[in-house]
N, C-alpha and C positions, 0 to 999 in steps of 0.2 A: 485642227485650226478652226477657230470660231468664224462663222459666216454671218455677214450682215444681211438684213432682209432685202430681197430683190422683188421687183414687181413685173408682172406680165399682164397686159390688157389686150383683149381681142374681141371680135364679134363672132359668135358661134351659136348654133342652135337658135337662131333668130333673136339673139339677145346679147347683152354685154357680159363678158367674162373678165373677172379680176382675180388674180392669184398673187398673194403676197406671202413670202416665207423666207426663212434664213437657210436657203439651199443654193446650189449652183445654178447658173443659167441653163445648163444642160438639163438639170432636173426639172426646172420650170417648163421647158419646152416639151419634155416628156409628159408632164402633167397636162399641158395644153392639148397634147395629142389624144389624151383620154377623152376629152370633150369632143374633138372632131371625129374620132372613131365612133363614139356613141351616136353622134348626129348621123353619120353615114349609114349606120346599121338600123337605127330605130326612128328615123324621121318619116313622118307621113307625107312629107313634101318632096321626097326623093323617090321617083317612080320605081326604081329597082331596089329599094331598101328591103331589109329582112322583115321589117314590120309590115310592109305592104304585101309581102309574100304570104304572111300569116293571114292578113285580112282578105286577100284574094282567094285563099283556101277555105274561108269560112263556109261551113255547111257542106264542104266537099271532102276534105281529108286533113289529117293532122300534119303539122310541120315539125321536122326534126330540129332540135335546139341544142346549143352548146350548154355547158354547165353555167356559164355566165348569163346566158339568156334565161335559164330556168330560175336563177336567183332573182333576177329582175322581175320576172312574172310572178313568182311567189310573193315577193314584197308588194307588188301592185295588188294582188288578190287579197293579201292580208290587210292592207290599208283599206280596201273596199269593205272587208268584213268588219274591221274595227269601227268604221263610221256608218255601219248599217246601210251602205250604198249611197250615202250622201256624197261621197267620192266614189265613182265607179269607173274603172279603167276601160270599160267598153263604151264609154260616152262618145266614141268616134262616130257611131251611127248618127248621132245628132250633130256634134261639132263639125264633122266633115261631110256627113251624108245629107244633112238638112240645111245647115247654115254655110257650109264650105269655108269655115274660118281659115284664113291664111292662104286661100287659093284665089285665083283671078276672078272666079265667079261667086265670091263671097257676097251673101245677100240675106235679107230677112227671110226666114223660112215660112212657108205657108202652113196654115193650120192642118191641112191634110198631110203634108210632109212630116210635120212634128208628130202627129198621131201615129203615122206609119213607122217612123224611125225610133220613137220612144219604146215601142214594143221590142226592139232589138237590143235595148240597153239592159243588161243584167249579167254582172260578173259571175253569177252562179252557173251560167251556161258556158263557162270556160272549163275545158277538161285538160288537166295537166297529168300526163303520164310520167314515166321515168325520164324520158328523153324527148318528149314532144308536147306540143300544145295544139289544141283543137277548139275552134269556136263553133258551137253546135249548130247555129242557125245561119243560113245564107244571108249575107248583108251585115252581119255583126262586124264591128271594127274596134280594134284597140286604138286608144289615143293616150300616149304617154305625156301629153302636155301638162297634166296636173300632178305629175310625180317625177318626170324625167330630169328636170333641172336640179331638184334636190338630190336625186340619186347620183347624178354626175358630181355635184359638189362633194358628196360623201366619198365617192370613188377617188376624187382628186386629193381630198384631205388625208385619206388613209394612205395614199401613195406617198404624199409628202412626209407623213409621219414615219413611214417605213424607211424613208431615205434620209432620216436624221433631222427633220425640221422640228424645232421646239416652239417657234412662233409662226402661227398660221392664220391667214385670213383668206377664205375662198368665197367669192360672190358670183353665182351663176344666175343672173337676171333676178336678183332679189332673194335668192336662196343662199343664205350665208352661214358659214361655219367659222368659228374662231378658236384659238388656243394660245395660251402662254403669254398674253399681253392684254392690257386694257385698251380695246379698240372702241372708237366712237362711231356708231352706226346712225346715219341720218335717215329719217323717214320723210319722203316727199309729201308736200301738201297737195292733195288731189284737186284743190280748188284755186290755188294761187301759186305764184312763183315762190320758190324757197322750200323750207322744211317745216313740218308740223311738230316733230318730236325728235329727240336724240336719245339713243340707247347706248350707255357706256358699259361695256362688258367688264367682268373681272378676268383674271388669268385662267379661270376654269373653262373647260370645254363648253361651248355654247352654240346653239342652233337658232337662227332667226329667219323666219319665212314671211315674205310680204307679197300679197297679191292685190290687184286693184282693178276696178271696172274700167279705168281710164287707160289700161295697157293695150287692150284690143277690143274694138267695138264696132258695130254697124251704125247704131244710133243710141240714144240715151236708154232705151228700153231693151236693147239687144247687145249685150256684151258677151265676152268669150267664156264666162263662168256660167255653166248651165245646170239646171235641176235635172237629175236623171229620171225623176218621176213625172215631172210636168213638161219637160222639154223646152222650158223657157228660162230666161235669165232672172235670178232672184234680185229683188230690188231693196233689200234691207240695208246694204252697206256700199260704200265707195272704195274703202280700203280695209284690209285685214292683215295684221301682223301677228304671227304666232312665235312664242319663245319657249325654249326648254333647255336646261343644262344637258350636256352630252352631245353626241353627234347623231341625232335622230332626224336629220334634216330631210331625208327622203320621205319619212312619214309626215313630218310637219308640212311639207309641200302639199301632200294630200289632205291633211287636216284643214289647211286654209280653205280649200275648196269646200270641204264639208261644212265648216263654220259659216261660209258665205250663204249656205242654204238653210241656216238655222235662224229663226226669229230672235230678236234680242232677249226675250224672256227665257229662252232656253240656252243661251250662250254660257252662262255661269255653270249650269249643270254639266254641259259638255266639256268645258275646260277642266272641271274637277275630275270627270271620268277619265279623260285622256292625260291628266296631270300636266297641263300646259298653261301658259299665260297668254293673254291676247290683248291687243290694242285694236279696237274697232272704231271706224269713222263712218258714220251713217250719211245718208244723202243730204242731211241738213247740217253737215259739218260738226256734228256732236261727237266728241271723242270719249271713249270709255276704256278703262284699264281693268282687266280681270287678271289678278296676279295670284299664283299659287305660292304657298309658304316655302316650297323647296327651291324657288328660283334664286340663283346666285348671280346677281347683277350689282354693279356699283350704283347705277342710277338710271331712271327713265325721266327725262325732262321734256315738258311740252312748251312749245313756243307761245309767247303771249298773244 
């Protein structure tokens, strides 16, 4: 029996979750549980989470992992390697150790704190054995904020596909996967009410990742996207959208952070290297489109 598309919306992982697919309501709720389970296990904001166990064991001892944990950490390390550390999963020493983003004591970090915590950011100091993970230096911290939403979107989409969905849209806080239908994705205008562009997908599998400085910030110069090398917030862009055919949204989530740390003259080279397309909006509201030849979209339209 053919099923009509059903929709589930919720707040999870400190963001908005939207799932739309031609599956049963029971299957939708099971998909939602994937997100809540991920948050419980890997949130830095839950004191007893597994992620905090790993961070508390840094420089002390390895932490035993499940197969699912290892897959997540391998993906995070690989994304760090592919971007030469422009995305670094150990950024937690800065994001949480210096700026305390998301915590009650969130504040602009001192120069001394930035210098101290930046020395602890280096994915190469993660040791993965067969069944455990170890952060070599005391004070190192994993932060999955730059890859977790995309990773969950992919988990949910794969689950829906395995349960018979042929039309799929999953949106985890701007990390979007689509299949089987021409969906219209609106990109918010960072400076005004309304939208600045519209992406119309084809029926082909598509991943779209959007990040912005306006999502979480302390002030204009201190937003949640940080440079792993400098320990400060890059000031090139206000919004970044990454697009690629297929379901590579976990990596695209990380690539968006990496591109935020690249000056405009290097964006084209990086999009070609990673085989991605990008829409950048700089701090002067100038919008640029970098499109690879392999991108299968119906259209990208910008508002006048």
